[in-house]
GULO-375471 format. One record per atom (N, C-alpha, C, CB): residue in one letter; atom name; x, y, z. Coordinates in steps of 0.02 Angstrom, whole numbers, plus 50000, padded with zeros to 5 digits. Glycine has a CB too. Example, Ala and Ser with C-alpha at 12.3 -4.5 7.8 and 13.67 -1.06 7.14 Angstrom:
REM GULO-375471
[r a, N, [50660, 49716, 50390]]
[r a, CA, [50615, 49775, 50390]]
[r a, C, [50660, 49835, 50390]]
[r a, CB, [50565, 49776, 50452]]
[r s, N, [50642, 49888, 50354]]
[r s, CA, [50684, 49947, 50357]]
[r s, C, [50645, 50002, 50394]]
[r s, CB, [50704, 49970, 50286]]
***
This chain:
REM GULO-375471
[r m, N, [55045, 54976, 54757]]
[r m, CA, [55028, 55015, 54815]]
[r m, C, [54964, 55056, 54804]]
[r m, CB, [55085, 55060, 54833]]
[r k, N, [54949, 55071, 54742]]
[r k, CA, [54889, 55111, 54729]]
[r k, C, [54826, 55078, 54753]]
[r k, CB, [54884, 55126, 54655]]
[r s, N, [54822, 55013, 54749]]
[r s, CA, [54761, 54979, 54768]]
[r s, C, [54761, 54956, 54841]]
[r s, CB, [54750, 54918, 54723]]
[r a, N, [54816, 54967, 54876]]
[r a, CA, [54821, 54947, 54946]]
[r a, C, [54784, 54996, 54991]]
[r a, CB, [54895, 54941, 54967]]
[r h, N, [54760, 54971, 55046]]
[r h, CA, [54727, 55013, 55096]]
[r h, C, [54754, 54994, 55165]]
[r h, CB, [54649, 55004, 55094]]
[r w, N, [54821, 55002, 55172]]
[r w, CA, [54854, 54983, 55234]]
[r w, C, [54837, 55031, 55290]]
[r w, CB, [54928, 54980, 55223]]
[r q, N, [54832, 55004, 55350]]
[r q, CA, [54819, 55045, 55409]]
[r q, C, [54879, 55048, 55456]]
[r q, CB, [54759, 55019, 55446]]
[r n, N, [54929, 55004, 55444]]
[r n, CA, [54988, 55002, 55488]]
[r n, C, [55042, 54960, 55455]]
[r n, CB, [54969, 54974, 55558]]
[r l, N, [55100, 54960, 55486]]
[r l, CA, [55158, 54924, 55458]]
[r l, C, [55146, 54849, 55455]]
[r l, CB, [55220, 54938, 55500]]
[r v, N, [55111, 54822, 55502]]
[r v, CA, [55098, 54749, 55502]]
[r v, C, [55061, 54730, 55438]]
[r v, CB, [55057, 54729, 55564]]
[r e, N, [55014, 54770, 55417]]
[r e, CA, [54978, 54756, 55355]]
[r e, C, [55023, 54763, 55294]]
[r e, CB, [54917, 54803, 55347]]
[r v, N, [55068, 54810, 55295]]
[r v, CA, [55117, 54817, 55240]]
[r v, C, [55161, 54755, 55237]]
[r v, CB, [55162, 54881, 55251]]
[r q, N, [55183, 54731, 55294]]
[r q, CA, [55227, 54673, 55297]]
[r q, C, [55193, 54608, 55275]]
[r q, CB, [55254, 54664, 55367]]
[r q, N, [55128, 54606, 55274]]
[r q, CA, [55093, 54548, 55248]]
[r q, C, [55103, 54541, 55173]]
[r q, CB, [55018, 54551, 55265]]
[r v, N, [55114, 54598, 55139]]
[r v, CA, [55126, 54598, 55067]]
[r v, C, [55201, 54603, 55053]]
[r v, CB, [55089, 54657, 55034]]
[r y, N, [55236, 54644, 55092]]
[r y, CA, [55308, 54654, 55084]]
[r y, C, [55343, 54638, 55150]]
[r y, CB, [55323, 54728, 55061]]
[r p, N, [55358, 54574, 55161]]
[r p, CA, [55386, 54552, 55226]]
[r p, C, [55451, 54587, 55246]]
[r p, CB, [55398, 54478, 55224]]
[r s, N, [55489, 54611, 55197]]
[r s, CA, [55553, 54643, 55215]]
[r s, C, [55544, 54716, 55234]]
[r s, CB, [55601, 54638, 55157]]
[r a, N, [55484, 54744, 55229]]
[r a, CA, [55473, 54814, 55248]]
[r a, C, [55486, 54823, 55323]]
[r a, CB, [55402, 54837, 55229]]
[r e, N, [55517, 54879, 55340]]
[r e, CA, [55530, 54893, 55410]]
[r e, C, [55525, 54967, 55423]]
[r e, CB, [55599, 54866, 55431]]
[r a, N, [55508, 54985, 55484]]
[r a, CA, [55505, 55054, 55505]]
[r a, C, [55574, 55075, 55528]]
[r a, CB, [55453, 55064, 55562]]
[r v, N, [55597, 55132, 55501]]
[r v, CA, [55661, 55161, 55522]]
[r v, C, [55648, 55235, 55531]]
[r v, CB, [55719, 55147, 55468]]
[r g, N, [55650, 55257, 55593]]
[r g, CA, [55631, 55326, 55607]]
[r g, C, [55558, 55335, 55588]]
[r g, CB, [55676, 55377, 55569]]
[r n, N, [55542, 55389, 55553]]
[r n, CA, [55474, 55402, 55530]]
[r n, C, [55461, 55373, 55461]]
[r n, CB, [55461, 55476, 55530]]
[r f, N, [55508, 55335, 55434]]
[r f, CA, [55502, 55309, 55366]]
[r f, C, [55489, 55234, 55366]]
[r f, CB, [55565, 55325, 55326]]
[r t, N, [55467, 55211, 55308]]
[r t, CA, [55462, 55139, 55296]]
[r t, C, [55514, 55123, 55243]]
[r t, CB, [55389, 55117, 55273]]
[r v, N, [55553, 55071, 55255]]
[r v, CA, [55608, 55052, 55210]]
[r v, C, [55592, 54984, 55180]]
[r v, CB, [55676, 55051, 55247]]
[r f, N, [55596, 54981, 55113]]
[r f, CA, [55585, 54919, 55077]]
[r f, C, [55651, 54895, 55048]]
[r f, CB, [55532, 54928, 55020]]
[r n, N, [55667, 54831, 55056]]
[r n, CA, [55726, 54801, 55024]]
[r n, C, [55706, 54780, 54954]]
[r n, CB, [55753, 54740, 55066]]
[r i, N, [55746, 54800, 54906]]
[r i, CA, [55731, 54787, 54835]]
[r i, C, [55787, 54744, 54805]]
[r i, CB, [55723, 54854, 54796]]
[r k, N, [55768, 54698, 54764]]
[r k, CA, [55815, 54656, 54726]]
[r k, C, [55866, 54622, 54772]]
[r k, CB, [55851, 54697, 54674]]
[r g, N, [55840, 54581, 54816]]
[r g, CA, [55884, 54543, 54860]]
[r g, C, [55928, 54585, 54904]]
[r g, CB, [55927, 54498, 54819]]
[r n, N, [55901, 54641, 54927]]
[r n, CA, [55936, 54686, 54973]]
[r n, C, [55989, 54727, 54938]]
[r n, CB, [55967, 54646, 55029]]
[r s, N, [55988, 54731, 54872]]
[r s, CA, [56036, 54772, 54835]]
[r s, C, [56019, 54846, 54840]]
[r s, CB, [56039, 54751, 54762]]
[r y, N, [55955, 54861, 54845]]
[r y, CA, [55931, 54931, 54847]]
[r y, C, [55883, 54940, 54905]]
[r y, CB, [55897, 54950, 54780]]
[r r, N, [55874, 55003, 54924]]
[r r, CA, [55826, 55020, 54976]]
[r r, C, [55781, 55076, 54951]]
[r r, CB, [55863, 55040, 55042]]
[r l, N, [55717, 55065, 54956]]
[r l, CA, [55667, 55117, 54941]]
[r l, C, [55643, 55143, 55008]]
[r l, CB, [55608, 55088, 54897]]
[r i, N, [55650, 55209, 55017]]
[r i, CA, [55631, 55240, 55080]]
[r i, C, [55572, 55287, 55066]]
[r i, CB, [55691, 55279, 55112]]
[r v, N, [55518, 55275, 55101]]
[r v, CA, [55457, 55314, 55090]]
[r v, C, [55426, 55334, 55157]]
[r v, CB, [55406, 55274, 55049]]
[r d, N, [55382, 55382, 55153]]
[r d, CA, [55339, 55400, 55210]]
[r d, C, [55270, 55376, 55192]]
[r d, CB, [55340, 55478, 55224]]
[r l, N, [55243, 55330, 55230]]
[r l, CA, [55175, 55305, 55219]]
[r l, C, [55128, 55343, 55266]]
[r l, CB, [55171, 55228, 55232]]
[r n, N, [55081, 55379, 55235]]
[r n, CA, [55030, 55414, 55274]]
[r n, C, [54968, 55371, 55272]]
[r n, CB, [55017, 55487, 55246]]
[r y, N, [54958, 55332, 55324]]
[r y, CA, [54902, 55285, 55325]]
[r y, C, [54834, 55320, 55326]]
[r y, CB, [54909, 55239, 55385]]
[r k, N, [54830, 55375, 55361]]
[r k, CA, [54766, 55412, 55366]]
[r k, C, [54743, 55437, 55298]]
[r k, CB, [54773, 55470, 55415]]
[r e, N, [54789, 55466, 55260]]
[r e, CA, [54773, 55494, 55194]]
[r e, C, [54781, 55443, 55138]]
[r e, CB, [54816, 55554, 55180]]
[r q, N, [54809, 55384, 55154]]
[r q, CA, [54822, 55332, 55105]]
[r q, C, [54867, 55359, 55048]]
[r q, CB, [54756, 55305, 55076]]
[r k, N, [54922, 55391, 55069]]
[r k, CA, [54971, 55418, 55021]]
[r k, C, [55040, 55392, 55037]]
[r k, CB, [54970, 55495, 55022]]
[r v, N, [55079, 55385, 54984]]
[r v, CA, [55149, 55365, 54990]]
[r v, C, [55192, 55423, 54966]]
[r v, CB, [55164, 55299, 54949]]
[r y, N, [55238, 55445, 55008]]
[r y, CA, [55283, 55499, 54989]]
[r y, C, [55353, 55470, 54981]]
[r y, CB, [55282, 55556, 55043]]
[r y, N, [55377, 55473, 54919]]
[r y, CA, [55443, 55448, 54902]]
[r y, C, [55495, 55493, 54934]]
[r y, CB, [55453, 55446, 54824]]
[r k, N, [55544, 55462, 54967]]
[r k, CA, [55599, 55500, 54998]]
[r k, C, [55666, 55485, 54964]]
[r k, CB, [55603, 55484, 55072]]
[r h, N, [55685, 55421, 54961]]
[r h, CA, [55750, 55402, 54934]]
[r h, C, [55747, 55334, 54902]]
[r h, CB, [55804, 55404, 54989]]
[r f, N, [55788, 55324, 54850]]
[r f, CA, [55801, 55258, 54822]]
[r f, C, [55877, 55252, 54819]]
[r f, CB, [55768, 55249, 54750]]
[r l, N, [55905, 55208, 54860]]
[r l, CA, [55978, 55204, 54869]]
[r l, C, [56004, 55133, 54859]]
[r l, CB, [55996, 55229, 54938]]
[r t, N, [56068, 55129, 54842]]
[r t, CA, [56100, 55064, 54844]]
[r t, C, [56108, 55046, 54918]]
[r t, CB, [56171, 55065, 54806]]
[r h, N, [56119, 54982, 54931]]
[r h, CA, [56129, 54961, 55000]]
[r h, C, [56188, 54997, 55032]]
[r h, CB, [56139, 54884, 55003]]
[r a, N, [56241, 55006, 54993]]
[r a, CA, [56301, 55039, 55019]]
[r a, C, [56286, 55112, 55038]]
[r a, CB, [56358, 55037, 54967]]
[r d, N, [56249, 55148, 54996]]
[r d, CA, [56231, 55217, 55011]]
[r d, C, [56184, 55221, 55071]]
[r d, CB, [56199, 55250, 54951]]
[r y, N, [56139, 55173, 55076]]
[r y, CA, [56093, 55170, 55133]]
[r y, C, [56133, 55163, 55198]]
[r y, CB, [56044, 55111, 55126]]
[r d, N, [56183, 55119, 55197]]
[r d, CA, [56224, 55107, 55256]]
[r d, C, [56264, 55168, 55278]]
[r d, CB, [56270, 55050, 55244]]
[r k, N, [56279, 55213, 55232]]
[r k, CA, [56316, 55274, 55250]]
[r k, C, [56274, 55317, 55298]]
[r k, CB, [56334, 55315, 55187]]
[r g, N, [56208, 55313, 55291]]
[r g, CA, [56164, 55348, 55338]]
[r g, C, [56150, 55421, 55323]]
[r g, CB, [56192, 55344, 55404]]
[r d, N, [56176, 55447, 55267]]
[r d, CA, [56164, 55518, 55252]]
[r d, C, [56090, 55534, 55244]]
[r d, CB, [56200, 55536, 55188]]
[r w, N, [56051, 55485, 55223]]
[r w, CA, [55979, 55496, 55213]]
[r w, C, [55944, 55512, 55280]]
[r w, CB, [55947, 55434, 55181]]
[r k, N, [55975, 55494, 55335]]
[r k, CA, [55945, 55508, 55400]]
[r k, C, [55949, 55582, 55419]]
[r k, CB, [55980, 55466, 55454]]
[r n, N, [55983, 55622, 55378]]
[r n, CA, [55985, 55694, 55389]]
[r n, C, [55921, 55729, 55368]]
[r n, CB, [56043, 55724, 55352]]
[r d, N, [55875, 55692, 55338]]
[r d, CA, [55810, 55719, 55320]]
[r d, C, [55776, 55744, 55383]]
[r d, CB, [55766, 55665, 55284]]
[r p, N, [55752, 55806, 55383]]
[r p, CA, [55723, 55834, 55445]]
[r p, C, [55662, 55795, 55471]]
[r p, CB, [55703, 55905, 55434]]
[r y, N, [55629, 55757, 55428]]
[r y, CA, [55571, 55719, 55449]]
[r y, C, [55590, 55653, 55482]]
[r y, CB, [55525, 55706, 55390]]
[r f, N, [55653, 55631, 55473]]
[r f, CA, [55675, 55568, 55501]]
[r f, C, [55661, 55565, 55575]]
[r f, CB, [55750, 55557, 55488]]
***
């Protein structure tokens, strides 16, 4: 991600097809959907803000959606 210069989700999905927008976050499926990496991608500043790294089961519980930025 350090060398990427993405401007939108479509460009992210060209490299990571499983990436999806959920609320204000971008969610990446890791290891065959076993884990979820949840980040805030700031395209203007070209920064990635780590929010959560969860198992699929914990992701499905939805507690991470209590983040005020969601």
